[in-house]
N, CA, C and O atoms as a GROMACS GRO file, in nm:
protein
  620
    1UNK      N    1   6.404   8.070  16.925
    1UNK     CA    2   6.300   8.099  16.830
    1UNK      C    3   6.327   8.239  16.772
    1UNK      O    4   6.358   8.331  16.848
    2UNK      N    5   6.316   8.256  16.639
    2UNK     CA    6   6.343   8.386  16.577
    2UNK      C    7   6.240   8.489  16.618
    2UNK      O    8   6.122   8.458  16.638
    3UNK      N    9   6.287   8.614  16.630
    3UNK     CA   10   6.198   8.724  16.666
    3UNK      C   11   6.113   8.762  16.545
    3UNK      O   12   6.163   8.761  16.433
    4UNK      N   13   5.987   8.794  16.566
    4UNK     CA   14   5.902   8.834  16.453
    4UNK      C   15   5.941   8.975  16.405
    4UNK      O   16   5.973   9.062  16.486
    5UNK      N   17   5.937   8.994  16.275
    5UNK     CA   18   5.966   9.125  16.216
    5UNK      C   19   5.832   9.196  16.197
    5UNK      O   20   5.740   9.141  16.136
    6UNK      N   21   5.822   9.312  16.248
    6UNK     CA   22   5.700   9.388  16.237
    6UNK      C   23   5.703   9.471  16.109
    6UNK      O   24   5.795   9.549  16.087
    7UNK      N   25   5.603   9.454  16.026
    7UNK     CA   26   5.595   9.526  15.900
    7UNK      C   27   5.583   9.676  15.922
    7UNK      O   28   5.634   9.755  15.843
    8UNK      N   29   5.515   9.715  16.028
    8UNK     CA   30   5.501   9.856  16.058
    8UNK      C   31   5.637   9.919  16.084
    8UNK      O   32   5.661  10.032  16.041
    9UNK      N   33   5.725   9.851  16.154
    9UNK     CA   34   5.858   9.903  16.182
    9UNK      C   35   5.936   9.921  16.053
    9UNK      O   36   6.005  10.021  16.035
   10UNK      N   37   5.925   9.825  15.961
   10UNK     CA   38   5.994   9.835  15.834
   10UNK      C   39   5.938   9.951  15.750
   10UNK      O   40   6.014  10.023  15.686
   11UNK      N   41   5.806   9.969  15.752
   11UNK     CA   42   5.744  10.076  15.676
   11UNK      C   43   5.787  10.214  15.727
   11UNK      O   44   5.816  10.304  15.648
   12UNK      N   45   5.792  10.230  15.858
   12UNK     CA   46   5.834  10.357  15.916
   12UNK      C   47   5.980  10.383  15.882
   12UNK      O   48   6.017  10.496  15.849
   13UNK      N   49   6.063  10.281  15.890
   13UNK     CA   50   6.205  10.298  15.857
   13UNK      C   51   6.222  10.335  15.709
   13UNK      O   52   6.303  10.421  15.676
   14UNK      N   53   6.147  10.269  15.623
   14UNK     CA   54   6.155  10.299  15.479
   14UNK      C   55   6.107  10.441  15.451
   14UNK      O   56   6.167  10.513  15.371
   15UNK      N   57   5.998  10.481  15.517
   15UNK     CA   58   5.944  10.616  15.499
   15UNK      C   59   6.044  10.721  15.550
   15UNK      O   60   6.063  10.824  15.485
   16UNK      N   61   6.105  10.696  15.664
   16UNK     CA   62   6.203  10.790  15.718
   16UNK      C   63   6.324  10.800  15.625
   16UNK      O   64   6.377  10.909  15.604
   17UNK      N   65   6.367  10.688  15.570
   17UNK     CA   66   6.479  10.690  15.476
   17UNK      C   67   6.445  10.767  15.350
   17UNK      O   68   6.527  10.844  15.301
   18UNK      N   69   6.326  10.746  15.297
   18UNK     CA   70   6.282  10.818  15.176
   18UNK      C   71   6.272  10.968  15.205
   18UNK      O   72   6.310  11.050  15.121
   19UNK      N   73   6.222  11.003  15.323
   19UNK     CA   74   6.211  11.145  15.359
   19UNK      C   75   6.350  11.209  15.369
   19UNK      O   76   6.368  11.323  15.326
   20UNK      N   77   6.445  11.138  15.426
   20UNK     CA   78   6.581  11.191  15.438
   20UNK      C   79   6.644  11.211  15.300
   20UNK      O   80   6.710  11.312  15.276
   21UNK      N   81   6.623  11.116  15.211
   21UNK     CA   82   6.675  11.130  15.074
   21UNK      C   83   6.607  11.248  15.004
   21UNK      O   84   6.673  11.328  14.938
   22UNK      N   85   6.475  11.259  15.020
   22UNK     CA   86   6.402  11.370  14.959
   22UNK      C   87   6.449  11.505  15.011
   22UNK      O   88   6.466  11.599  14.933
   23UNK      N   89   6.471  11.515  15.141
   23UNK     CA   90   6.519  11.641  15.200
   23UNK      C   91   6.659  11.673  15.148
   23UNK      O   92   6.689  11.789  15.119
   24UNK      N   93   6.743  11.574  15.136
   24UNK     CA   94   6.878  11.596  15.082
   24UNK      C   95   6.874  11.645  14.939
   24UNK      O   96   6.946  11.738  14.903
   25UNK      N   97   6.789  11.583  14.858
   25UNK     CA   98   6.775  11.628  14.719
   25UNK      C   99   6.718  11.769  14.712
   25UNK      O  100   6.761  11.848  14.628
   26UNK      N  101   6.622  11.801  14.798
   26UNK     CA  102   6.563  11.935  14.802
   26UNK      C  103   6.670  12.040  14.832
   26UNK      O  104   6.680  12.140  14.761
   27UNK      N  105   6.751  12.016  14.935
   27UNK     CA  106   6.853  12.114  14.971
   27UNK      C  107   6.962  12.124  14.865
   27UNK      O  108   7.014  12.232  14.839
   28UNK      N  109   6.996  12.011  14.802
   28UNK     CA  110   7.095  12.014  14.694
   28UNK      C  111   7.040  12.097  14.578
   28UNK      O  112   7.112  12.180  14.522
   29UNK      N  113   6.914  12.076  14.542
   29UNK     CA  114   6.854  12.149  14.429
   29UNK      C  115   6.839  12.297  14.463
   29UNK      O  116   6.859  12.382  14.377
   30UNK      N  117   6.804  12.328  14.588
   30UNK     CA  118   6.791  12.468  14.629
   30UNK      C  119   6.925  12.539  14.617
   30UNK      O  120   6.930  12.653  14.571
   31UNK      N  121   7.035  12.473  14.658
   31UNK     CA  122   7.167  12.533  14.644
   31UNK      C  123   7.203  12.550  14.497
   31UNK      O  124   7.267  12.648  14.459
   32UNK      N  125   7.162  12.455  14.415
   32UNK     CA  126   7.188  12.463  14.272
   32UNK      C  127   7.116  12.582  14.211
   32UNK      O  128   7.172  12.652  14.127
   33UNK      N  129   6.990  12.606  14.253
   33UNK     CA  130   6.915  12.721  14.203
   33UNK      C  131   6.979  12.852  14.246
   33UNK      O  132   6.982  12.948  14.170
   34UNK      N  133   7.031  12.857  14.368
   34UNK     CA  134   7.102  12.977  14.414
   34UNK      C  135   7.222  13.004  14.323
   34UNK      O  136   7.243  13.118  14.278
   35UNK      N  137   7.299  12.902  14.296
   35UNK     CA  138   7.418  12.919  14.212
   35UNK      C  139   7.380  12.959  14.070
   35UNK      O  140   7.443  13.047  14.012
   36UNK      N  141   7.277  12.896  14.014
   36UNK     CA  142   7.231  12.928  13.879
   36UNK      C  143   7.181  13.072  13.869
   36UNK      O  144   7.218  13.145  13.777
   37UNK      N  145   7.096  13.110  13.963
   37UNK     CA  146   7.037  13.244  13.956
   37UNK      C  147   7.143  13.352  13.979
   37UNK      O  148   7.140  13.457  13.914
   38UNK      N  149   7.235  13.327  14.069
   38UNK     CA  150   7.340  13.426  14.093
   38UNK      C  151   7.432  13.438  13.971
   38UNK      O  152   7.472  13.548  13.935
   39UNK      N  153   7.463  13.327  13.908
   39UNK     CA  154   7.545  13.331  13.787
   39UNK      C  155   7.471  13.408  13.677
   39UNK      O  156   7.533  13.483  13.601
   40UNK      N  157   7.340  13.388  13.669
   40UNK     CA  158   7.261  13.460  13.568
   40UNK      C  159   7.270  13.612  13.591
   40UNK      O  160   7.296  13.688  13.498
   41UNK      N  161   7.249  13.654  13.714
   41UNK     CA  162   7.254  13.798  13.745
   41UNK      C  163   7.394  13.852  13.721
   41UNK      O  164   7.410  13.961  13.666
   42UNK      N  165   7.496  13.777  13.761
   42UNK     CA  166   7.634  13.824  13.744
   42UNK      C  167   7.675  13.829  13.597
   42UNK      O  168   7.772  13.896  13.562
   43UNK      N  169   7.603  13.760  13.512
   43UNK     CA  170   7.625  13.770  13.368
   43UNK      C  171   7.539  13.883  13.311
   43UNK      O  172   7.585  13.958  13.224
   44UNK      N  173   7.417  13.896  13.359
   44UNK     CA  174   7.322  13.993  13.304
   44UNK      C  175   7.361  14.137  13.335
   44UNK      O  176   7.350  14.224  13.248
   45UNK      N  177   7.407  14.165  13.455
   45UNK     CA  178   7.438  14.304  13.493
   45UNK      C  179   7.543  14.365  13.401
   45UNK      O  180   7.519  14.472  13.345
   46UNK      N  181   7.659  14.302  13.382
   46UNK     CA  182   7.757  14.361  13.291
   46UNK      C  183   7.706  14.370  13.146
   46UNK      O  184   7.736  14.466  13.076
   47UNK      N  185   7.629  14.271  13.102
   47UNK     CA  186   7.575  14.274  12.966
   47UNK      C  187   7.478  14.390  12.949
   47UNK      O  188   7.481  14.460  12.847
   48UNK      N  189   7.392  14.412  13.047
   48UNK     CA  190   7.296  14.523  13.039
   48UNK      C  191   7.368  14.657  13.051
   48UNK      O  192   7.338  14.750  12.976
   49UNK      N  193   7.461  14.666  13.144
   49UNK     CA  194   7.529  14.793  13.170
   49UNK      C  195   7.625  14.833  13.057
   49UNK      O  196   7.666  14.949  13.049
   50UNK      N  197   7.661  14.740  12.973
   50UNK     CA  198   7.754  14.770  12.865
   50UNK      C  199   7.699  14.876  12.771
   50UNK      O  200   7.773  14.960  12.721
   51UNK      N  201   7.567  14.873  12.746
   51UNK     CA  202   7.510  14.971  12.652
   51UNK      C  203   7.369  15.015  12.691
   51UNK      O  204   7.313  15.103  12.626
   52UNK      N  205   7.311  14.956  12.795
   52UNK     CA  206   7.173  14.984  12.834
   52UNK      C  207   7.083  14.981  12.711
   52UNK      O  208   7.013  15.076  12.679
   53UNK      N  209   7.089  14.868  12.642
   53UNK     CA  210   7.018  14.846  12.518
   53UNK      C  211   6.881  14.786  12.544
   53UNK      O  212   6.868  14.690  12.620
   54UNK      N  213   6.777  14.843  12.480
   54UNK     CA  214   6.640  14.795  12.501
   54UNK      C  215   6.624  14.648  12.463
   54UNK      O  216   6.565  14.571  12.538
   55UNK      N  217   6.677  14.609  12.347
   55UNK     CA  218   6.662  14.469  12.302
   55UNK      C  219   6.729  14.373  12.399
   55UNK      O  220   6.676  14.266  12.427
   56UNK      N  221   6.845  14.410  12.449
   56UNK     CA  222   6.917  14.327  12.546
   56UNK      C  223   6.833  14.311  12.673
   56UNK      O  224   6.825  14.202  12.730
   57UNK      N  225   6.773  14.420  12.718
   57UNK     CA  226   6.690  14.415  12.838
   57UNK      C  227   6.566  14.328  12.816
   57UNK      O  228   6.535  14.243  12.898
   58UNK      N  229   6.496  14.350  12.705
   58UNK     CA  230   6.373  14.276  12.678
   58UNK      C  231   6.400  14.127  12.655
   58UNK      O  232   6.318  14.043  12.692
   59UNK      N  233   6.512  14.096  12.595
   59UNK     CA  234   6.547  13.955  12.571
   59UNK      C  235   6.562  13.879  12.702
   59UNK      O  236   6.537  13.759  12.708
   60UNK      N  237   6.604  13.949  12.805
   60UNK     CA  238   6.627  13.886  12.936
   60UNK      C  239   6.505  13.897  13.029
   60UNK      O  240   6.514  13.856  13.145
   61UNK      N  241   6.394  13.950  12.981
   61UNK     CA  242   6.277  13.977  13.065
   61UNK      C  243   6.167  13.873  13.045
   61UNK      O  244   6.157  13.810  12.940
   62UNK      N  245   6.085  13.856  13.150
   62UNK     CA  246   5.969  13.768  13.139
   62UNK      C  247   5.869  13.829  13.042
   62UNK      O  248   5.870  13.950  13.020
   63UNK      N  249   5.782  13.746  12.982
   63UNK     CA  250   5.678  13.801  12.895
   63UNK      C  251   5.590  13.904  12.966
   63UNK      O  252   5.548  14.002  12.905
   64UNK      N  253   5.563  13.882  13.095
   64UNK     CA  254   5.480  13.976  13.170
   64UNK      C  255   5.548  14.112  13.185
   64UNK      O  256   5.483  14.216  13.173
   65UNK      N  257   5.679  14.112  13.210
   65UNK     CA  258   5.750  14.239  13.222
   65UNK      C  259   5.754  14.309  13.086
   65UNK      O  260   5.732  14.430  13.078
   66UNK      N  261   5.782  14.234  12.980
   66UNK     CA  262   5.783  14.294  12.846
   66UNK      C  263   5.649  14.357  12.813
   66UNK      O  264   5.643  14.466  12.756
   67UNK      N  265   5.540  14.288  12.848
   67UNK     CA  266   5.405  14.338  12.816
   67UNK      C  267   5.369  14.461  12.900
   67UNK      O  268   5.290  14.545  12.855
   68UNK      N  269   5.425  14.473  13.019
   68UNK     CA  270   5.386  14.583  13.108
   68UNK      C  271   5.468  14.710  13.088
   68UNK      O  272   5.432  14.816  13.139
   69UNK      N  273   5.578  14.700  13.015
   69UNK     CA  274   5.667  14.814  13.000
   69UNK      C  275   5.630  14.894  12.875
   69UNK      O  276   5.623  14.840  12.764
   70UNK      N  277   5.607  15.023  12.895
   70UNK     CA  278   5.584  15.113  12.783
   70UNK      C  279   5.719  15.136  12.713
   70UNK      O  280   5.815  15.175  12.779
   71UNK      N  281   5.728  15.114  12.580
   71UNK     CA  282   5.856  15.126  12.510
   71UNK      C  283   5.922  15.263  12.526
   71UNK      O  284   6.044  15.272  12.540
   72UNK      N  285   5.842  15.370  12.523
   72UNK     CA  286   5.899  15.504  12.538
   72UNK      C  287   5.954  15.526  12.679
   72UNK      O  288   6.058  15.588  12.697
   73UNK      N  289   5.883  15.475  12.778
   73UNK     CA  290   5.927  15.486  12.917
   73UNK      C  291   6.055  15.405  12.937
   73UNK      O  292   6.148  15.451  13.003
   74UNK      N  293   6.060  15.286  12.880
   74UNK     CA  294   6.179  15.203  12.891
   74UNK      C  295   6.300  15.273  12.828
   74UNK      O  296   6.408  15.275  12.887
   75UNK      N  297   6.281  15.330  12.709
   75UNK     CA  298   6.391  15.402  12.644
   75UNK      C  299   6.439  15.519  12.730
   75UNK      O  300   6.559  15.546  12.738
   76UNK      N  301   6.347  15.589  12.792
   76UNK     CA  302   6.381  15.702  12.880
   76UNK      C  303   6.464  15.653  12.999
   76UNK      O  304   6.565  15.715  13.034
   77UNK      N  305   6.422  15.545  13.059
   77UNK     CA  306   6.495  15.488  13.174
   77UNK      C  307   6.635  15.445  13.131
   77UNK      O  308   6.733  15.473  13.201
   78UNK      N  309   6.644  15.378  13.018
   78UNK     CA  310   6.775  15.329  12.972
   78UNK      C  311   6.868  15.445  12.935
   78UNK      O  312   6.988  15.437  12.958
   79UNK      N  313   6.813  15.553  12.877
   79UNK     CA  314   6.895  15.671  12.847
   79UNK      C  315   6.947  15.734  12.976
   79UNK      O  316   7.062  15.779  12.982
   80UNK      N  317   6.863  15.737  13.078
   80UNK     CA  318   6.905  15.791  13.208
   80UNK      C  319   7.016  15.705  13.268
   80UNK      O  320   7.114  15.758  13.319
   81UNK      N  321   7.001  15.573  13.261
   81UNK     CA  322   7.105  15.485  13.313
   81UNK      C  323   7.234  15.500  13.234
   81UNK      O  324   7.343  15.488  13.290
   82UNK      N  325   7.224  15.525  13.105
   82UNK     CA  326   7.343  15.542  13.021
   82UNK      C  327   7.425  15.663  13.065
   82UNK      O  328   7.546  15.668  13.039
   83UNK      N  329   7.361  15.762  13.130
   83UNK     CA  330   7.436  15.879  13.180
   83UNK      C  331   7.541  15.840  13.283
   83UNK      O  332   7.636  15.915  13.307
   84UNK      N  333   7.524  15.724  13.344
   84UNK     CA  334   7.622  15.678  13.442
   84UNK      C  335   7.757  15.650  13.377
   84UNK      O  336   7.860  15.650  13.444
   85UNK      N  337   7.757  15.627  13.247
   85UNK     CA  338   7.882  15.600  13.176
   85UNK      C  339   7.922  15.454  13.184
   85UNK      O  340   7.842  15.366  13.215
   86UNK      N  341   8.048  15.431  13.155
   86UNK     CA  342   8.104  15.296  13.150
   86UNK      C  343   8.110  15.235  13.290
   86UNK      O  344   8.142  15.304  13.388
   87UNK      N  345   8.080  15.106  13.299
   87UNK     CA  346   8.089  15.036  13.426
   87UNK      C  347   8.237  15.024  13.465
   87UNK      O  348   8.320  14.983  13.384
   88UNK      N  349   8.268  15.061  13.589
   88UNK     CA  350   8.405  15.059  13.638
   88UNK      C  351   8.427  14.943  13.734
   88UNK      O  352   8.532  14.878  13.730
   89UNK      N  353   8.329  14.916  13.819
   89UNK     CA  354   8.346  14.811  13.920
   89UNK      C  355   8.215  14.740  13.947
   89UNK      O  356   8.111  14.802  13.971
   90UNK      N  357   8.222  14.608  13.941
   90UNK     CA  358   8.108  14.524  13.975
   90UNK      C  359   8.163  14.401  14.046
   90UNK      O  360   8.238  14.323  13.987
   91UNK      N  361   8.127  14.384  14.170
   91UNK     CA  362   8.182  14.272  14.248
   91UNK      C  363   8.081  14.161  14.271
   91UNK      O  364   8.100  14.078  14.359
   92UNK      N  365   7.975  14.159  14.194
   92UNK     CA  366   7.878  14.052  14.206
   92UNK      C  367   7.756  14.093  14.285
   92UNK      O  368   7.756  14.192  14.358
   93UNK      N  369   7.652  14.016  14.268
   93UNK     CA  370   7.524  14.043  14.334
   93UNK      C  371   7.507  13.952  14.454
   93UNK      O  372   7.566  13.844  14.461
   94UNK      N  373   7.427  13.997  14.550
   94UNK     CA  374   7.395  13.914  14.665
   94UNK      C  375   7.244  13.895  14.670
   94UNK      O  376   7.168  13.985  14.636
   95UNK      N  377   7.204  13.778  14.714
   95UNK     CA  378   7.062  13.747  14.724
   95UNK      C  379   7.043  13.598  14.734
   95UNK      O  380   7.134  13.524  14.772
   96UNK      N  381   6.923  13.555  14.701
   96UNK     CA  382   6.893  13.411  14.709
   96UNK      C  383   6.774  13.377  14.623
   96UNK      O  384   6.700  13.463  14.578
   97UNK      N  385   6.759  13.247  14.602
   97UNK     CA  386   6.647  13.198  14.522
   97UNK      C  387   6.554  13.115  14.610
   97UNK      O  388   6.588  13.077  14.722
   98UNK      N  389   6.438  13.089  14.557
   98UNK     CA  390   6.341  13.002  14.624
   98UNK      C  391   6.284  12.908  14.519
   98UNK      O  392   6.258  12.949  14.406
   99UNK      N  393   6.265  12.784  14.557
   99UNK     CA  394   6.208  12.687  14.464
   99UNK      C  395   6.059  12.710  14.452
   99UNK      O  396   5.992  12.751  14.547
  100UNK      N  397   6.007  12.682  14.333
  100UNK     CA  398   5.863  12.688  14.308
  100UNK      C  399   5.820  12.550  14.260
  100UNK      O  400   5.902  12.465  14.227
  101UNK      N  401   5.691  12.530  14.256
  101UNK     CA  402   5.640  12.402  14.209
  101UNK      C  403   5.685  12.374  14.067
  101UNK      O  404   5.693  12.466  13.985
  102UNK      N  405   5.715  12.248  14.037
  102UNK     CA  406   5.757  12.215  13.901
  102UNK      C  407   5.648  12.251  13.800
  102UNK      O  408   5.529  12.240  13.827
  103UNK      N  409   5.693  12.294  13.683
  103UNK     CA  410   5.602  12.324  13.573
  103UNK      C  411   5.633  12.227  13.460
  103UNK      O  412   5.720  12.141  13.474
  104UNK      N  413   5.562  12.241  13.350
  104UNK     CA  414   5.587  12.152  13.237
  104UNK      C  415   5.728  12.171  13.183
  104UNK      O  416   5.782  12.081  13.118
  105UNK      N  417   5.789  12.286  13.208
  105UNK     CA  418   5.924  12.313  13.162
  105UNK      C  419   6.031  12.280  13.264
  105UNK      O  420   6.147  12.315  13.245
  106UNK      N  421   5.995  12.213  13.373
  106UNK     CA  422   6.093  12.177  13.474
  106UNK      C  423   6.069  12.252  13.603
  106UNK      O  424   5.965  12.314  13.624
  107UNK      N  425   6.169  12.244  13.688
  107UNK     CA  426   6.159  12.305  13.820
  107UNK      C  427   6.157  12.457  13.807
  107UNK      O  428   6.242  12.515  13.740
  108UNK      N  429   6.060  12.520  13.873
  108UNK     CA  430   6.050  12.664  13.870
  108UNK      C  431   6.121  12.725  13.989
  108UNK      O  432   6.164  12.655  14.081
  109UNK      N  433   6.133  12.856  13.987
  109UNK     CA  434   6.196  12.923  14.099
  109UNK      C  435   6.184  13.073  14.085
  109UNK      O  436   6.153  13.125  13.978
  110UNK      N  437   6.210  13.141  14.193
  110UNK     CA  438   6.216  13.287  14.195
  110UNK      C  439   6.345  13.324  14.266
  110UNK      O  440   6.401  13.245  14.343
  111UNK      N  441   6.392  13.444  14.241
  111UNK     CA  442   6.514  13.490  14.307
  111UNK      C  443   6.511  13.642  14.314
  111UNK      O  444   6.450  13.708  14.231
  112UNK      N  445   6.578  13.696  14.414
  112UNK     CA  446   6.594  13.840  14.429
  112UNK      C  447   6.741  13.869  14.460
  112UNK      O  448   6.801  13.808  14.548
  113UNK      N  449   6.796  13.963  14.386
  113UNK     CA  450   6.937  14.000  14.404
  113UNK      C  451   6.952  14.151  14.408
  113UNK      O  452   6.874  14.225  14.349
  114UNK      N  453   7.054  14.195  14.479
  114UNK     CA  454   7.093  14.335  14.485
  114UNK      C  455   7.239  14.343  14.442
  114UNK      O  456   7.323  14.264  14.486
  115UNK      N  457   7.266  14.438  14.354
  115UNK     CA  458   7.402  14.456  14.304
  115UNK      C  459   7.442  14.603  14.318
  115UNK      O  460   7.367  14.692  14.279
  116UNK      N  461   7.559  14.625  14.371
  116UNK     CA  462   7.617  14.760  14.379
  116UNK      C  463   7.716  14.773  14.263
  116UNK      O  464   7.808  14.693  14.249
  117UNK      N  465   7.695  14.875  14.183
  117UNK     CA  466   7.778  14.893  14.064
  117UNK      C  467   7.833  15.035  14.063
  117UNK      O  468   7.760  15.132  14.088
  118UNK      N  469   7.962  15.046  14.034
  118UNK     CA  470   8.024  15.178  14.021
  118UNK      C  471   8.050  15.204  13.874
  118UNK      O  472   8.105  15.119  13.804
  119UNK      N  473   8.011  15.322  13.829
  119UNK     CA  474   8.030  15.364  13.691
  119UNK      C  475   8.122  15.485  13.690
  119UNK      O  476   8.154  15.540  13.795
  120UNK      N  477   8.166  15.525  13.572
  120UNK     CA  478   8.258  15.638  13.565
  120UNK      C  479   8.193  15.770  13.609
  120UNK      O  480   8.264  15.862  13.651
  121UNK      N  481   8.060  15.779  13.600
  121UNK     CA  482   7.992  15.904  13.639
  121UNK      C  483   7.904  15.889  13.763
  121UNK      O  484   7.833  15.983  13.799
  122UNK      N  485   7.906  15.775  13.827
  122UNK     CA  486   7.821  15.759  13.944
  122UNK      C  487   7.811  15.615  13.989
  122UNK      O  488   7.892  15.530  13.952
  123UNK      N  489   7.709  15.590  14.069
  123UNK     CA  490   7.687  15.456  14.124
  123UNK      C  491   7.542  15.417  14.105
  123UNK      O  492   7.454  15.500  14.084
  124UNK      N  493   7.519  15.287  14.114
  124UNK     CA  494   7.382  15.236  14.107
  124UNK      C  495   7.368  15.118  14.201
  124UNK      O  496   7.458  15.034  14.214
  125UNK      N  497   7.254  15.112  14.265
  125UNK     CA  498   7.214  14.993  14.339
  125UNK      C  499   7.100  14.932  14.258
  125UNK      O  500   6.994  14.991  14.244
  126UNK      N  501   7.125  14.812  14.206
  126UNK     CA  502   7.027  14.745  14.121
  126UNK      C  503   6.958  14.637  14.201
  126UNK      O  504   7.024  14.555  14.265
  127UNK      N  505   6.826  14.636  14.197
  127UNK     CA  506   6.748  14.528  14.259
  127UNK      C  507   6.683  14.452  14.143
  127UNK      O  508   6.607  14.509  14.065
  128UNK      N  509   6.714  14.325  14.134
  128UNK     CA  510   6.668  14.244  14.022
  128UNK      C  511   6.595  14.122  14.075
  128UNK      O  512   6.650  14.043  14.151
  129UNK      N  513   6.469  14.107  14.032
  129UNK     CA  514   6.391  13.988  14.064
  129UNK      C  515   6.392  13.899  13.942
  129UNK      O  516   6.382  13.946  13.828
  130UNK      N  517   6.403  13.768  13.966
  130UNK     CA  518   6.407  13.670  13.858
  130UNK      C  519   6.298  13.567  13.874
  130UNK      O  520   6.248  13.543  13.984
  131UNK      N  521   6.261  13.506  13.763
  131UNK     CA  522   6.176  13.387  13.762
  131UNK      C  523   6.241  13.285  13.671
  131UNK      O  524   6.296  13.319  13.567
  132UNK      N  525   6.234  13.158  13.712
  132UNK     CA  526   6.290  13.051  13.630
  132UNK      C  527   6.175  12.989  13.552
  132UNK      O  528   6.078  12.939  13.609
  133UNK      N  529   6.188  12.993  13.420
  133UNK     CA  530   6.086  12.939  13.332
  133UNK      C  531   6.150  12.853  13.226
  133UNK      O  532   6.248  12.893  13.163
  134UNK      N  533   6.095  12.734  13.206
  134UNK     CA  534   6.147  12.643  13.104
  134UNK      C  535   6.298  12.625  13.116
  134UNK      O  536   6.369  12.621  13.015
  135UNK      N  537   6.346  12.615  13.239
  135UNK     CA  538   6.487  12.594  13.263
  135UNK      C  539   6.575  12.716  13.244
  135UNK      O  540   6.697  12.703  13.241
  136UNK      N  541   6.514  12.834  13.231
  136UNK     CA  542   6.590  12.955  13.203
  136UNK      C  543   6.547  13.066  13.300
  136UNK      O  544   6.428  13.082  13.327
  137UNK      N  545   6.643  13.139  13.353
  137UNK     CA  546   6.614  13.253  13.440
  137UNK      C  547   6.582  13.374  13.354
  137UNK      O  548   6.645  13.397  13.251
  138UNK      N  549   6.483  13.452  13.397
  138UNK     CA  550   6.442  13.575  13.330
  138UNK      C  551   6.416  13.683  13.433
  138UNK      O  552   6.377  13.654  13.546
  139UNK      N  553   6.437  13.808  13.394
  139UNK     CA  554   6.413  13.920  13.483
  139UNK      C  555   6.263  13.948  13.490
  139UNK      O  556   6.198  13.967  13.387
  140UNK      N  557   6.208  13.949  13.611
  140UNK     CA  558   6.065  13.978  13.628
  140UNK      C  559   6.043  14.119  13.683
  140UNK      O  560   5.933  14.173  13.674
  141UNK      N  561   6.148  14.178  13.742
  141UNK     CA  562   6.139  14.315  13.791
  141UNK      C  563   6.281  14.370  13.800
  141UNK      O  564   6.375  14.298  13.832
  142UNK      N  565   6.294  14.499  13.769
  142UNK     CA  566   6.426  14.563  13.769
  142UNK      C  567   6.409  14.703  13.825
  142UNK      O  568   6.324  14.780  13.778
  143UNK      N  569   6.489  14.737  13.925
  143UNK     CA  570   6.483  14.869  13.986
  143UNK      C  571   6.625  14.919  14.004
  143UNK      O  572   6.713  14.845  14.047
  144UNK      N  573   6.647  15.046  13.972
  144UNK     CA  574   6.781  15.104  13.988
  144UNK      C  575   6.772  15.234  14.068
  144UNK      O  576   6.695  15.324  14.034
  145UNK      N  577   6.849  15.242  14.174
  145UNK     CA  578   6.869  15.366  14.248
  145UNK      C  579   7.006  15.417  14.206
  145UNK      O  580   7.107  15.351  14.229
  146UNK      N  581   7.009  15.536  14.145
  146UNK     CA  582   7.134  15.587  14.091
  146UNK      C  583   7.173  15.719  14.156
  146UNK      O  584   7.089  15.795  14.204
  147UNK      N  585   7.303  15.743  14.156
  147UNK     CA  586   7.358  15.870  14.203
  147UNK      C  587   7.466  15.910  14.104
  147UNK      O  588   7.562  15.837  14.082
  148UNK      N  589   7.448  16.028  14.044
  148UNK     CA  590   7.552  16.082  13.957
  148UNK      C  591   7.653  16.156  14.045
  148UNK      O  592   7.615  16.244  14.122
  149UNK      N  593   7.779  16.120  14.034
  149UNK     CA  594   7.882  16.185  14.114
  149UNK      C  595   7.962  16.286  14.033
  149UNK      O  596   8.037  16.366  14.088
  150UNK      N  597   7.944  16.281  13.902
  150UNK     CA  598   8.007  16.381  13.815
  150UNK      C  599   7.922  16.398  13.691
  150UNK      O  600   7.848  16.308  13.651
  151UNK      N  601   7.934  16.513  13.631
  151UNK     CA  602   7.854  16.545  13.512
  151UNK      C  603   7.905  16.463  13.393
  151UNK      O  604   8.024  16.463  13.364
  152UNK      N  605   7.813  16.392  13.325
  152UNK     CA  606   7.854  16.316  13.206
  152UNK      C  607   7.911  16.409  13.098
  152UNK      O  608   7.864  16.522  13.082
  153UNK      N  609   8.011  16.362  13.027
  153UNK     CA  610   8.076  16.443  12.924
  153UNK      C  611   7.984  16.478  12.808
  153UNK      O  612   8.002  16.582  12.744
  154UNK      N  613   7.884  16.393  12.781
  154UNK     CA  614   7.798  16.414  12.666
  154UNK      C  615   7.679  16.507  12.697
  154UNK      O  616   7.585  16.515  12.618
  155UNK      N  617   7.681  16.576  12.809
  155UNK     CA  618   7.574  16.674  12.840
  155UNK      C  619   7.622  16.814  12.817
  155UNK      O  620   7.546  16.909  12.838
   0.00000   0.00000   0.00000
């Protein structure tokens, strides 16, 4: 006589299988966000450091960061960073991202990275926080600790 199949056993097996697939997709997407956010920072740092341009910085910033920054203060900060001179060495940023709840623009996320950069007149440790909005990474916070190791020629 055939053994009876218990529906509860099938339901638990199906649920466990769906959970395993969901966990796999979650970890795959989390790794993808890490790669995306790190690539964004590794593109943004050289672009920003090339001229420390206000428009370049604001274009890469979240609306909240743009709204909170006083234009005169931002110009002062960028002029100070420009004293570092030309970027000499950048070996990439280290950090990680975290997934956020999906929004109407897709999967959201946050990320924090630290980059050590050597310039012709000094060094900088950059701490950059990102937010993913509408499928695009944007800078939500930017902090630079700088050390001038030689006097800039234009002073």
